[in-house]
Backbone and ligand atoms as CSV (ligand in chain L), in Angstrom:
chain,resi,resn,atom,element,x,y,z
A,1,MET,N,N,-58.127,88.348,-175.571
A,1,MET,CA,C,-58.708,89.160,-174.570
A,1,MET,C,C,-59.217,88.376,-173.477
A,2,TYR,N,N,-59.994,87.325,-173.634
A,2,TYR,CA,C,-60.513,86.492,-172.631
A,2,TYR,C,C,-59.396,85.748,-171.718
A,3,TYR,N,N,-58.355,85.448,-172.526
A,3,TYR,CA,C,-57.079,84.805,-171.668
A,3,TYR,C,C,-56.578,85.791,-170.860
A,4,ARG,N,N,-56.273,86.961,-171.468
A,4,ARG,CA,C,-55.474,88.004,-170.577
A,4,ARG,C,C,-56.549,88.407,-169.505
A,5,ALA,N,N,-57.777,88.627,-169.545
A,5,ALA,CA,C,-58.512,88.850,-168.524
A,5,ALA,C,C,-58.573,87.830,-167.408
A,6,ARG,N,N,-58.598,86.718,-167.848
A,6,ARG,CA,C,-58.635,85.630,-166.816
A,6,ARG,C,C,-57.287,85.518,-166.232
A,7,GLU,N,N,-56.112,85.856,-166.846
A,7,GLU,CA,C,-54.760,85.870,-166.161
A,7,GLU,C,C,-54.736,87.039,-165.307
A,8,ILE,N,N,-55.323,88.124,-165.619
A,8,ILE,CA,C,-55.235,89.342,-164.618
A,8,ILE,C,C,-56.188,89.036,-163.404
A,9,ALA,N,N,-57.390,88.453,-163.624
A,9,ALA,CA,C,-58.268,88.235,-162.646
A,9,ALA,C,C,-57.556,87.193,-161.478
A,10,LEU,N,N,-57.019,86.147,-162.066
A,10,LEU,CA,C,-56.595,85.111,-161.245
A,10,LEU,C,C,-55.123,85.451,-160.604
A,11,ASN,N,N,-54.604,86.552,-160.960
A,11,ASN,CA,C,-53.307,86.789,-160.313
A,11,ASN,C,C,-53.523,88.135,-159.456
A,12,ASN,N,N,-54.865,88.426,-159.151
A,12,ASN,CA,C,-54.928,89.615,-158.169
A,12,ASN,C,C,-54.695,89.315,-156.687
A,13,ASN,N,N,-54.348,88.121,-156.345
A,13,ASN,CA,C,-53.979,87.766,-154.917
A,13,ASN,C,C,-55.217,88.109,-153.895
A,14,LEU,N,N,-56.339,88.005,-154.515
A,14,LEU,CA,C,-57.740,88.215,-153.579
A,14,LEU,C,C,-58.451,86.958,-153.583
A,15,ASN,N,N,-59.487,86.935,-152.810
A,15,ASN,CA,C,-60.347,85.886,-152.787
A,15,ASN,C,C,-61.337,85.732,-154.024
A,16,TYR,N,N,-61.529,86.887,-154.490
A,16,TYR,CA,C,-62.505,86.958,-155.725
A,16,TYR,C,C,-61.763,87.284,-156.925
A,17,HIS,N,N,-61.945,86.655,-157.964
A,17,HIS,CA,C,-61.164,86.905,-159.181
A,17,HIS,C,C,-62.211,87.453,-160.269
A,18,ILE,N,N,-62.168,88.590,-160.469
A,18,ILE,CA,C,-63.149,89.359,-161.510
A,18,ILE,C,C,-62.267,90.345,-162.295
A,19,ALA,N,N,-62.599,90.258,-163.549
A,19,ALA,CA,C,-61.923,91.140,-164.503
A,19,ALA,C,C,-62.934,91.973,-165.333
A,20,ALA,N,N,-62.945,93.100,-165.523
A,20,ALA,CA,C,-63.894,94.168,-166.247
A,20,ALA,C,C,-63.031,94.725,-167.410
A,21,PHE,N,N,-63.618,94.656,-168.659
A,21,PHE,CA,C,-62.808,95.244,-169.665
A,21,PHE,C,C,-63.774,96.291,-170.560
A,22,ILE,N,N,-63.061,97.212,-171.115
A,22,ILE,CA,C,-63.833,98.116,-172.112
A,22,ILE,C,C,-63.023,97.888,-173.390
A,23,ARG,N,N,-63.784,97.743,-174.516
A,23,ARG,CA,C,-63.113,97.589,-175.664
A,23,ARG,C,C,-62.637,99.084,-176.372
A,24,ARG,N,N,-61.225,99.054,-176.612
A,24,ARG,CA,C,-60.677,100.134,-177.083
A,24,ARG,C,C,-59.699,99.804,-178.390
A,25,GLY,N,N,-60.356,98.973,-179.333
A,25,GLY,CA,C,-59.531,98.544,-180.385
A,25,GLY,C,C,-58.368,97.935,-180.071
A,26,LYS,N,N,-56.970,98.302,-180.296
A,26,LYS,CA,C,-55.985,97.796,-179.998
A,26,LYS,C,C,-55.355,97.776,-178.681
A,27,SER,N,N,-56.029,98.689,-177.801
A,27,SER,CA,C,-55.421,98.902,-176.362
A,27,SER,C,C,-56.658,98.987,-175.486
A,28,ASP,N,N,-57.389,97.575,-175.579
A,28,ASP,CA,C,-58.490,97.345,-174.586
A,28,ASP,C,C,-58.037,97.588,-173.162
A,29,ILE,N,N,-59.072,97.909,-172.411
A,29,ILE,CA,C,-58.567,98.413,-170.925
A,29,ILE,C,C,-59.197,97.196,-170.125
A,30,ILE,N,N,-58.234,96.722,-169.431
A,30,ILE,CA,C,-58.744,95.404,-168.556
A,30,ILE,C,C,-58.306,95.678,-167.111
A,31,LYS,N,N,-59.219,95.647,-166.231
A,31,LYS,CA,C,-58.899,95.854,-164.818
A,31,LYS,C,C,-59.490,94.813,-163.999
A,32,SER,N,N,-58.898,94.390,-162.717
A,32,SER,CA,C,-59.280,93.423,-161.734
A,32,SER,C,C,-59.853,94.113,-160.680
A,33,ASN,N,N,-60.656,93.337,-159.808
A,33,ASN,CA,C,-60.970,94.007,-158.458
A,33,ASN,C,C,-59.770,94.117,-157.649
A,34,THR,N,N,-59.779,94.987,-156.924
A,34,THR,CA,C,-58.468,95.501,-156.143
A,34,THR,C,C,-58.729,95.907,-154.666
A,35,LEU,N,N,-57.844,95.869,-153.768
A,35,LEU,CA,C,-57.953,96.467,-152.537
A,35,LEU,C,C,-57.490,97.912,-152.559
A,36,LYS,N,N,-57.093,98.393,-153.771
A,36,LYS,CA,C,-56.829,99.834,-153.825
A,36,LYS,C,C,-58.054,100.513,-153.671
A,37,THR,N,N,-58.014,101.574,-153.190
A,37,THR,CA,C,-59.240,102.510,-152.964
A,37,THR,C,C,-59.243,103.728,-153.847
A,38,ASN,N,N,-60.332,104.217,-154.096
A,38,ASN,CA,C,-60.566,105.439,-154.879
A,38,ASN,C,C,-61.635,106.226,-154.222
A,39,PRO,N,N,-61.567,107.433,-153.958
A,39,PRO,CA,C,-62.486,108.221,-153.255
A,39,PRO,C,C,-63.803,108.409,-154.069
A,40,ASN,N,N,-63.789,108.065,-155.470
A,40,ASN,CA,C,-64.984,108.195,-156.277
A,40,ASN,C,C,-66.021,107.158,-155.977
A,41,PHE,N,N,-65.479,106.055,-155.403
A,41,PHE,CA,C,-66.198,104.772,-155.316
A,41,PHE,C,C,-66.536,104.454,-153.832
A,42,PHE,N,N,-67.494,105.131,-153.218
A,42,PHE,CA,C,-67.911,105.023,-151.866
A,42,PHE,C,C,-68.946,103.695,-151.889
A,43,GLN,N,N,-68.496,102.926,-150.601
A,43,GLN,CA,C,-69.594,101.939,-150.496
A,43,GLN,C,C,-69.885,101.604,-149.041
A,44,GLN,N,N,-71.049,101.384,-148.566
A,44,GLN,CA,C,-71.388,101.117,-147.158
A,44,GLN,C,C,-71.577,99.573,-147.105
A,45,TYR,N,N,-70.973,99.032,-146.356
A,45,TYR,CA,C,-71.008,97.685,-146.022
A,45,TYR,C,C,-72.133,97.355,-145.082
A,46,HIS,N,N,-72.557,95.952,-144.997
A,46,HIS,CA,C,-73.663,95.555,-144.068
A,46,HIS,C,C,-73.480,95.966,-142.663
A,47,ASP,N,N,-72.105,95.929,-142.301
A,47,ASP,CA,C,-71.913,96.227,-140.878
A,47,ASP,C,C,-71.901,97.786,-140.518
A,48,ASN,N,N,-72.273,98.446,-141.497
A,48,ASN,CA,C,-72.159,99.970,-141.373
A,48,ASN,C,C,-70.911,100.562,-141.605
A,49,MET,N,N,-69.885,99.698,-141.744
A,49,MET,CA,C,-68.415,100.183,-142.240
A,49,MET,C,C,-68.548,100.769,-143.556
A,50,HIS,N,N,-67.862,101.636,-143.990
A,50,HIS,CA,C,-67.666,102.032,-145.217
A,50,HIS,C,C,-66.254,101.909,-145.775
A,51,GLY,N,N,-66.194,102.017,-147.178
A,51,GLY,CA,C,-64.880,101.671,-147.641
A,51,GLY,C,C,-64.951,102.238,-149.204
A,52,TYR,N,N,-63.652,102.240,-149.714
A,52,TYR,CA,C,-63.457,102.716,-151.169
A,52,TYR,C,C,-62.715,101.678,-152.060
A,53,HIS,N,N,-62.716,100.446,-151.601
A,53,HIS,CA,C,-62.054,99.418,-152.394
A,53,HIS,C,C,-62.882,99.342,-153.629
A,54,MET,N,N,-62.137,99.127,-154.754
A,54,MET,CA,C,-62.711,99.199,-156.035
A,54,MET,C,C,-63.082,97.787,-156.586
A,55,HIS,N,N,-64.379,97.492,-157.002
A,55,HIS,CA,C,-64.627,96.200,-157.657
A,55,HIS,C,C,-64.039,96.419,-159.217
A,56,ALA,N,N,-63.888,95.282,-159.889
A,56,ALA,CA,C,-63.297,95.375,-161.095
A,56,ALA,C,C,-64.152,96.404,-162.045
A,57,GLU,N,N,-65.435,96.345,-161.941
A,57,GLU,CA,C,-66.136,97.385,-162.716
A,57,GLU,C,C,-65.841,98.980,-162.375
A,58,MET,N,N,-65.598,99.181,-161.095
A,58,MET,CA,C,-65.265,100.468,-160.916
A,58,MET,C,C,-63.770,100.756,-161.353
A,59,ASN,N,N,-63.051,99.871,-161.061
A,59,ASN,CA,C,-61.647,100.043,-161.537
A,59,ASN,C,C,-61.491,100.474,-163.117
A,60,VAL,N,N,-62.400,99.824,-163.862
A,60,VAL,CA,C,-62.265,100.108,-165.214
A,60,VAL,C,C,-63.116,101.241,-165.603
A,61,LEU,N,N,-64.294,101.543,-164.882
A,61,LEU,CA,C,-64.913,102.725,-165.040
A,61,LEU,C,C,-64.166,104.076,-165.034
A,62,ARG,N,N,-62.998,104.150,-164.357
A,62,ARG,CA,C,-62.108,105.258,-164.280
A,62,ARG,C,C,-61.654,105.518,-165.698
A,63,TYR,N,N,-61.586,104.746,-166.605
A,63,TYR,CA,C,-61.143,105.021,-167.947
A,63,TYR,C,C,-62.162,104.908,-168.907
A,64,SER,N,N,-63.458,104.875,-168.482
A,64,SER,CA,C,-64.433,104.696,-169.439
A,64,SER,C,C,-64.830,106.106,-170.041
A,65,LYS,N,N,-65.607,106.121,-171.203
A,65,LYS,CA,C,-66.157,107.340,-171.700
A,65,LYS,C,C,-67.768,106.996,-171.988
A,66,PRO,N,N,-68.650,108.084,-171.872
A,66,PRO,CA,C,-70.117,107.835,-172.004
A,66,PRO,C,C,-70.296,107.031,-173.156
A,67,GLY,N,N,-71.190,106.021,-173.075
A,67,GLY,CA,C,-71.478,105.350,-174.182
A,67,GLY,C,C,-70.806,104.016,-174.425
A,68,ASP,N,N,-69.626,103.855,-173.546
A,68,ASP,CA,C,-69.105,102.601,-173.579
A,68,ASP,C,C,-69.781,101.419,-173.052
A,69,ASP,N,N,-69.608,100.237,-173.547
A,69,ASP,CA,C,-69.950,99.044,-172.940
A,69,ASP,C,C,-68.873,98.362,-172.070
A,70,ILE,N,N,-69.349,97.746,-170.957
A,70,ILE,CA,C,-68.399,97.043,-170.036
A,70,ILE,C,C,-68.686,95.487,-170.109
A,71,HIS,N,N,-67.466,94.817,-170.082
A,71,HIS,CA,C,-67.792,93.444,-169.881
A,71,HIS,C,C,-67.129,92.911,-168.533
A,72,VAL,N,N,-67.838,92.281,-167.765
A,72,VAL,CA,C,-67.310,91.762,-166.615
A,72,VAL,C,C,-67.331,90.049,-166.594
A,73,MET,N,N,-66.202,89.574,-166.102
A,73,MET,CA,C,-66.002,88.127,-166.025
A,73,MET,C,C,-65.567,87.889,-164.614
A,74,ARG,N,N,-66.061,86.760,-164.161
A,74,ARG,CA,C,-65.579,86.281,-162.865
A,74,ARG,C,C,-65.232,84.885,-162.838
A,75,PHE,N,N,-63.984,84.591,-162.372
A,75,PHE,CA,C,-63.525,83.264,-162.361
A,75,PHE,C,C,-63.274,82.479,-161.075
A,76,LYS,N,N,-63.586,81.220,-161.049
A,76,LYS,CA,C,-63.132,80.495,-159.775
A,76,LYS,C,C,-61.650,80.228,-159.848
A,77,LYS,N,N,-61.197,79.845,-158.661
A,77,LYS,CA,C,-59.726,79.547,-158.518
A,77,LYS,C,C,-59.167,78.676,-159.721
A,78,ASN,N,N,-59.947,77.716,-160.118
A,78,ASN,CA,C,-59.576,76.703,-161.101
A,78,ASN,C,C,-59.667,77.415,-162.647
A,79,GLY,N,N,-60.052,78.486,-162.627
A,79,GLY,CA,C,-60.095,79.276,-164.003
A,79,GLY,C,C,-61.452,79.318,-164.698
A,80,LEU,N,N,-62.417,78.531,-164.054
A,80,LEU,CA,C,-63.827,78.357,-164.778
A,80,LEU,C,C,-64.632,79.597,-164.475
A,81,PHE,N,N,-65.437,79.811,-165.198
A,81,PHE,CA,C,-66.296,81.064,-165.010
A,81,PHE,C,C,-67.195,80.906,-163.948
A,82,THR,N,N,-67.756,81.868,-163.249
A,82,THR,CA,C,-68.685,81.760,-162.395
A,82,THR,C,C,-69.537,83.238,-162.518
A,83,MET,N,N,-70.586,83.275,-161.687
A,83,MET,CA,C,-71.642,84.454,-161.883
A,83,MET,C,C,-70.742,85.863,-161.695
A,84,ALA,N,N,-70.858,86.787,-162.501
A,84,ALA,CA,C,-70.320,88.111,-162.286
A,84,ALA,C,C,-71.344,89.158,-162.443
A,85,LYS,N,N,-72.485,89.099,-162.153
A,85,LYS,CA,C,-73.485,90.010,-162.024
A,85,LYS,C,C,-73.090,91.202,-161.315
A,86,PRO,N,N,-73.008,92.418,-161.827
A,86,PRO,CA,C,-72.569,93.628,-160.834
A,86,PRO,C,C,-73.398,93.905,-159.741
A,87,CYS,N,N,-72.968,94.323,-158.705
A,87,CYS,CA,C,-73.701,94.569,-157.415
A,87,CYS,C,C,-74.330,96.083,-157.657
A,88,GLY,N,N,-75.070,96.176,-156.583
A,88,GLY,CA,C,-75.981,97.649,-156.774
A,88,GLY,C,C,-75.008,98.938,-157.010
A,89,TYR,N,N,-73.900,98.784,-156.193
A,89,TYR,CA,C,-73.024,99.893,-156.269
A,89,TYR,C,C,-72.308,100.066,-157.749
A,90,CYS,N,N,-72.078,98.977,-158.139
A,90,CYS,CA,C,-71.474,99.027,-159.604
A,90,CYS,C,C,-72.539,99.546,-160.485
A,91,MET,N,N,-73.569,99.035,-160.481
A,91,MET,CA,C,-74.876,99.439,-161.279
A,91,MET,C,C,-74.940,100.884,-161.248
A,92,LYS,N,N,-74.964,101.448,-159.912
A,92,LYS,CA,C,-75.150,102.980,-159.716
A,92,LYS,C,C,-73.985,103.798,-160.465
A,93,TYR,N,N,-72.705,103.128,-160.291
A,93,TYR,CA,C,-71.784,103.952,-160.756
A,93,TYR,C,C,-71.660,103.867,-162.510
A,94,MET,N,N,-72.044,102.714,-162.918
A,94,MET,CA,C,-72.160,102.510,-164.361
A,94,MET,C,C,-73.238,103.583,-164.929
A,95,ARG,N,N,-74.340,103.810,-164.234
A,95,ARG,CA,C,-75.254,104.825,-164.609
A,95,ARG,C,C,-74.647,106.159,-164.592
A,96,LYS,N,N,-73.946,106.488,-163.405
A,96,LYS,CA,C,-73.407,107.799,-163.340
A,96,LYS,C,C,-72.351,108.002,-164.468
A,97,PHE,N,N,-71.490,107.013,-164.900
A,97,PHE,CA,C,-70.515,107.215,-165.950
A,97,PHE,C,C,-71.021,106.876,-167.294
A,98,GLU,N,N,-72.506,106.887,-167.431
A,98,GLU,CA,C,-73.019,106.754,-168.694
A,98,GLU,C,C,-72.606,105.571,-169.455
A,99,ILE,N,N,-72.429,104.497,-168.995
A,99,ILE,CA,C,-72.233,103.205,-169.583
A,99,ILE,C,C,-73.571,102.780,-170.391
A,100,ARG,N,N,-73.234,102.079,-171.630
A,100,ARG,CA,C,-74.500,101.718,-172.422
A,100,ARG,C,C,-75.109,100.418,-172.033
A,101,ARG,N,N,-74.136,99.567,-171.918
A,101,ARG,CA,C,-74.546,98.149,-171.576
A,101,ARG,C,C,-73.461,97.543,-170.953
A,102,CYS,N,N,-73.867,96.649,-169.997
A,102,CYS,CA,C,-72.994,95.676,-169.261
A,102,CYS,C,C,-73.217,94.354,-169.507
A,103,TYR,N,N,-72.165,93.526,-170.008
A,103,TYR,CA,C,-72.295,92.190,-170.353
A,103,TYR,C,C,-71.420,91.614,-169.156
A,104,TYR,N,N,-72.022,90.431,-168.646
A,104,TYR,CA,C,-71.534,89.723,-167.476
A,104,TYR,C,C,-71.445,88.164,-167.636
A,105,THR,N,N,-70.575,87.487,-167.269
A,105,THR,CA,C,-70.588,86.048,-167.325
A,105,THR,C,C,-71.595,85.395,-166.326
A,106,ASP,N,N,-72.344,84.443,-166.579
A,106,ASP,CA,C,-73.124,83.603,-165.606
A,106,ASP,C,C,-72.425,82.295,-165.168
A,107,TRP,N,N,-73.161,81.491,-164.448
A,107,TRP,CA,C,-72.472,80.319,-163.621
A,107,TRP,C,C,-71.858,79.447,-164.773
A,108,ASN,N,N,-72.410,79.447,-165.978
A,108,ASN,CA,C,-71.856,78.620,-167.095
A,108,ASN,C,C,-70.905,79.361,-167.931
A,109,GLY,N,N,-70.600,80.568,-167.695
A,109,GLY,CA,C,-69.771,81.214,-168.579
A,109,GLY,C,C,-70.293,81.845,-169.727
A,110,ALA,N,N,-71.817,81.904,-169.883
A,110,ALA,CA,C,-72.436,82.468,-170.916
A,110,ALA,C,C,-72.620,83.968,-170.596
A,111,TRP,N,N,-72.777,84.844,-171.770
A,111,TRP,CA,C,-72.824,86.185,-171.452
A,111,TRP,C,C,-74.153,86.666,-171.445
A,112,ASN,N,N,-74.436,87.318,-170.446
A,112,ASN,CA,C,-75.772,88.012,-170.064
A,112,ASN,C,C,-75.447,89.673,-170.330
A,113,MET,N,N,-76.548,90.345,-170.505
A,113,MET,CA,C,-76.528,91.763,-170.757
A,113,MET,C,C,-77.502,92.494,-170.028
A,114,ILE,N,N,-77.121,93.544,-169.500
A,114,ILE,CA,C,-78.140,94.651,-168.799
A,114,ILE,C,C,-77.892,95.880,-169.536
A,115,LYS,N,N,-78.949,96.505,-170.076
A,115,LYS,CA,C,-78.850,97.878,-170.497
A,115,LYS,C,C,-78.916,98.720,-169.391
A,116,ILE,N,N,-78.031,99.674,-169.325
A,116,ILE,CA,C,-77.922,100.769,-168.163
A,116,ILE,C,C,-78.857,101.952,-168.546
A,117,LYS,N,N,-79.577,102.125,-167.763
A,117,LYS,CA,C,-80.506,103.403,-167.853
A,117,LYS,C,C,-79.759,104.522,-167.481
A,118,LYS,N,N,-80.126,105.686,-168.205
A,118,LYS,CA,C,-79.521,106.829,-167.832
A,118,LYS,C,C,-80.133,107.423,-166.433
A,119,GLU,N,N,-79.224,107.914,-165.891
A,119,GLU,CA,C,-79.596,108.486,-164.428
A,119,GLU,C,C,-80.417,109.807,-164.759
A,120,ARG,N,N,-81.586,109.853,-164.023
A,120,ARG,CA,C,-82.307,111.197,-164.233
A,120,ARG,C,C,-81.938,112.149,-163.289
A,121,ASN,N,N,-81.754,113.358,-163.684
A,121,ASN,CA,C,-81.427,114.386,-162.870
A,121,ASN,C,C,-82.609,115.255,-162.363
L,1,ZN,ZN,ZN,-69.663,95.788,-157.569
């Protein structure tokens, strides 16, 4: 799993190499960040531009079910782990998609966990 995620992340042809996965027994879902856009994932950038490029978390969320856990890994070009804490947009979308927990790698490649609070309506 971890090797496949790293391979997918490092081969995404982008500056940032991030992979997010959801466990599904024999057919785990692994997605990388991508320049592909999706209208469900709107972001506003600092310069007030906006876009729909998907972060790895968003890319994998499209296949998620309520109650799923998401794991996020970020790699440097040399394949070593680095900080993969989800951004504010990803946190928001994980709440929206009712993800239970998000695990992410830190600077040392250790797993950290955030419980995703349910969105109040
Ligand atoms: Zn993000």
